[in-house]
ZALOPA-642971 format. One line per 5 residues: their letters; for each residue x negated, z negated, y of N, C-alpha, C, O. Coordinates in nm, 2 decimals. Layout:
BEGIN
A) X,Z,Y,X,Z,Y,X,Z,Y,X,Z,Y ~ ...;
This chain:
BEGIN
XXXXX) 7.46,-5.01,0.69,7.35,-4.93,0.74,7.24,-5.02,0.79,7.27,-5.12,0.85 ~ 7.12,-4.99,0.75,7.01,-5.07,0.79,6.97,-5.05,0.93,6.97,-4.94,0.98 ~ 6.93,-5.16,1.00,6.88,-5.14,1.14,6.73,-5.15,1.14,6.67,-5.14,1.25 ~ 6.67,-5.18,1.03,6.52,-5.19,1.03,6.46,-5.05,1.05,6.51,-4.95,1.00 ~ 6.35,-5.05,1.12,6.28,-4.92,1.14,6.13,-4.94,1.09,6.07,-5.05,1.10;
XXXXX) 6.07,-4.83,1.05,5.93,-4.83,1.01,5.86,-4.75,1.12,5.88,-4.63,1.14 ~ 5.78,-4.82,1.20,5.71,-4.76,1.31,5.60,-4.67,1.26,5.53,-4.70,1.17 ~ 5.59,-4.55,1.33,5.49,-4.46,1.29,5.36,-4.51,1.35,5.35,-4.55,1.47 ~ 5.25,-4.51,1.27,5.12,-4.57,1.31,5.02,-4.46,1.33,4.92,-4.49,1.40 ~ 5.04,-4.34,1.28,4.93,-4.24,1.30,5.00,-4.10,1.33,5.11,-4.08,1.31;
XXXXX) 4.91,-4.01,1.39,4.96,-3.88,1.42,5.01,-3.80,1.30,5.11,-3.74,1.30 ~ 4.93,-3.81,1.18,4.98,-3.74,1.06,5.12,-3.79,1.02,5.20,-3.71,0.98 ~ 5.14,-3.92,1.03,5.28,-3.98,0.99,5.38,-3.92,1.08,5.49,-3.88,1.03 ~ 5.36,-3.90,1.21,5.45,-3.85,1.30,5.48,-3.70,1.27,5.60,-3.66,1.26 ~ 5.38,-3.62,1.24,5.39,-3.48,1.20,5.47,-3.47,1.07,5.56,-3.38,1.06;
XXXXX) 5.44,-3.55,0.97,5.51,-3.54,0.85,5.66,-3.58,0.87,5.75,-3.51,0.81 ~ 5.69,-3.68,0.94,5.83,-3.72,0.97,5.90,-3.61,1.04,6.02,-3.58,1.01 ~ 5.84,-3.55,1.14,5.91,-3.44,1.21,5.93,-3.32,1.12,6.04,-3.26,1.12 ~ 5.83,-3.28,1.04,5.85,-3.17,0.94,5.96,-3.20,0.84,6.04,-3.12,0.82 ~ 5.96,-3.32,0.78,6.06,-3.36,0.69,6.20,-3.35,0.75,6.30,-3.32,0.68;
XXXXX) 6.21,-3.39,0.87,6.34,-3.39,0.94,6.39,-3.25,0.97,6.51,-3.23,0.95 ~ 6.31,-3.16,1.01,6.35,-3.03,1.05,6.35,-2.92,0.94,6.43,-2.83,0.95 ~ 6.26,-2.93,0.85,6.25,-2.82,0.75,6.37,-2.80,0.67,6.44,-2.90,0.63 ~ 6.41,-2.68,0.65,6.53,-2.65,0.57,6.66,-2.65,0.65,6.76,-2.62,0.60 ~ 6.65,-2.68,0.78,6.77,-2.68,0.86,6.78,-2.57,0.96,6.87,-2.56,1.04;
XXXXX) 6.68,-2.47,0.95,6.68,-2.36,1.04,6.66,-2.41,1.18,6.71,-2.35,1.28 ~ 6.58,-2.52,1.20,6.57,-2.59,1.33,6.47,-2.51,1.42,6.37,-2.46,1.37 ~ 6.50,-2.51,1.54,6.41,-2.47,1.65,6.43,-2.55,1.77,6.55,-2.58,1.81 ~ 6.33,-2.61,1.82,6.33,-2.69,1.94,6.25,-2.61,2.05,6.14,-2.57,2.03 ~ 6.31,-2.59,2.17,6.24,-2.53,2.28,6.24,-2.62,2.40,6.34,-2.68,2.44;
XXXXX) 6.12,-2.64,2.45,6.10,-2.72,2.57,6.04,-2.63,2.68,5.96,-2.55,2.65 ~ 6.09,-2.64,2.80,6.04,-2.57,2.92,5.98,-2.67,3.01,6.04,-2.77,3.05 ~ 5.85,-2.64,3.05,5.78,-2.74,3.13,5.74,-2.67,3.26,5.70,-2.55,3.26 ~ 5.74,-2.75,3.37,5.69,-2.70,3.50,5.61,-2.82,3.56,5.66,-2.92,3.60 ~ 5.48,-2.80,3.56,5.38,-2.90,3.61,5.41,-3.04,3.54,5.41,-3.14,3.61;
XXXXX) 5.43,-3.04,3.41,5.45,-3.16,3.33,5.31,-3.21,3.29,5.23,-3.14,3.23 ~ 5.29,-3.34,3.32,5.16,-3.40,3.28,5.19,-3.51,3.18,5.29,-3.59,3.19 ~ 5.11,-3.52,3.08,5.13,-3.62,2.97,4.99,-3.67,2.93,4.89,-3.59,2.92 ~ 4.98,-3.80,2.91,4.86,-3.86,2.86,4.86,-3.87,2.71,4.95,-3.93,2.65 ~ 4.76,-3.80,2.64,4.76,-3.80,2.49,4.66,-3.90,2.45,4.54,-3.89,2.48;
XXXXX) 4.70,-4.00,2.37,4.61,-4.10,2.32,4.52,-4.05,2.21,4.56,-3.96,2.13 ~ 4.40,-4.10,2.20,4.30,-4.06,2.10,4.33,-4.13,1.96,4.29,-4.08,1.86 ~ 4.42,-4.23,1.96,4.46,-4.30,1.84,4.58,-4.38,1.87,4.63,-4.39,1.98 ~ 4.63,-4.45,1.77,4.74,-4.54,1.79,4.70,-4.68,1.82,4.79,-4.77,1.84 ~ 4.57,-4.70,1.84,4.52,-4.84,1.88,4.56,-4.87,2.02,4.57,-4.79,2.11;
XXXXX) 4.58,-5.00,2.05,4.61,-5.04,2.18,4.51,-5.01,2.29,4.55,-4.99,2.40 ~ 4.38,-5.00,2.25,4.28,-4.97,2.35,4.23,-4.82,2.34,4.12,-4.79,2.38 ~ 4.32,-4.73,2.30,4.29,-4.59,2.28,4.26,-4.53,2.42,4.32,-4.56,2.52 ~ 4.17,-4.43,2.42,4.14,-4.35,2.54,4.25,-4.24,2.55,4.31,-4.21,2.45 ~ 4.27,-4.19,2.67,4.37,-4.08,2.69,4.31,-3.96,2.75,4.23,-3.97,2.84;
XXXXX) 4.36,-3.84,2.71,4.33,-3.72,2.77,4.46,-3.67,2.85,4.57,-3.68,2.79 ~ 4.44,-3.61,2.97,4.56,-3.56,3.04,4.58,-3.42,3.01,4.49,-3.34,3.03 ~ 4.70,-3.38,2.97,4.74,-3.24,2.95,4.84,-3.21,3.05,4.93,-3.28,3.08 ~ 4.83,-3.09,3.11,4.92,-3.03,3.20,4.98,-2.91,3.14,4.91,-2.82,3.09 ~ 5.12,-2.91,3.14,5.19,-2.80,3.07,5.28,-2.72,3.17,5.35,-2.78,3.25;
XXXXX) 5.28,-2.59,3.16,5.37,-2.50,3.23,5.41,-2.40,3.13,5.33,-2.35,3.05 ~ 5.54,-2.37,3.13,5.59,-2.26,3.04,5.67,-2.32,2.92,5.72,-2.44,2.93 ~ 5.69,-2.24,2.82,5.78,-2.29,2.71,5.69,-2.32,2.59,5.59,-2.26,2.56 ~ 5.74,-2.43,2.52,5.68,-2.47,2.39,5.79,-2.46,2.29,5.89,-2.52,2.30 ~ 5.77,-2.38,2.18,5.87,-2.37,2.08,5.81,-2.43,1.95,5.70,-2.40,1.91;
XXXXX) 5.89,-2.51,1.88,5.86,-2.56,1.75,5.96,-2.51,1.65,6.08,-2.54,1.67 ~ 5.91,-2.44,1.55,6.00,-2.38,1.45,5.95,-2.43,1.32,5.83,-2.45,1.30 ~ 6.05,-2.45,1.23,6.01,-2.50,1.09,6.07,-2.40,0.99,6.18,-2.34,1.01 ~ 6.00,-2.39,0.88,6.05,-2.31,0.77,5.99,-2.36,0.64,5.87,-2.40,0.64 ~ 6.07,-2.37,0.54,6.02,-2.42,0.41,5.98,-2.29,0.33,6.07,-2.22,0.28;
XXXX) 5.85,-2.26,0.31,5.81,-2.14,0.24,5.86,-2.13,0.10,5.88,-2.02,0.05 ~ 5.88,-2.24,0.04,5.93,-2.24,-0.10,6.08,-2.20,-0.11,6.13,-2.17,-0.22 ~ 6.15,-2.19,0.00,6.29,-2.16,0.00,6.31,-2.01,0.05,6.42,-1.98,0.09 ~ 6.20,-1.93,0.05,6.21,-1.79,0.09,6.18,-1.76,0.22,6.19,-1.65,0.26;
């Protein structure tokens, strides 16, 4: 088994990787937040600016492959 990893460099790469991993598996991920604060970078660059997001409630991520019905 290889221990090498390919680091994700962009937001689209992250989204594609997540979609590829979850699609077709009937996957659902649910997160519940209460006063959760996260800094979202504007890019993957070391000097990226950040926006603060505050989350309360549930976030659900569901995947489905439309070509499989």
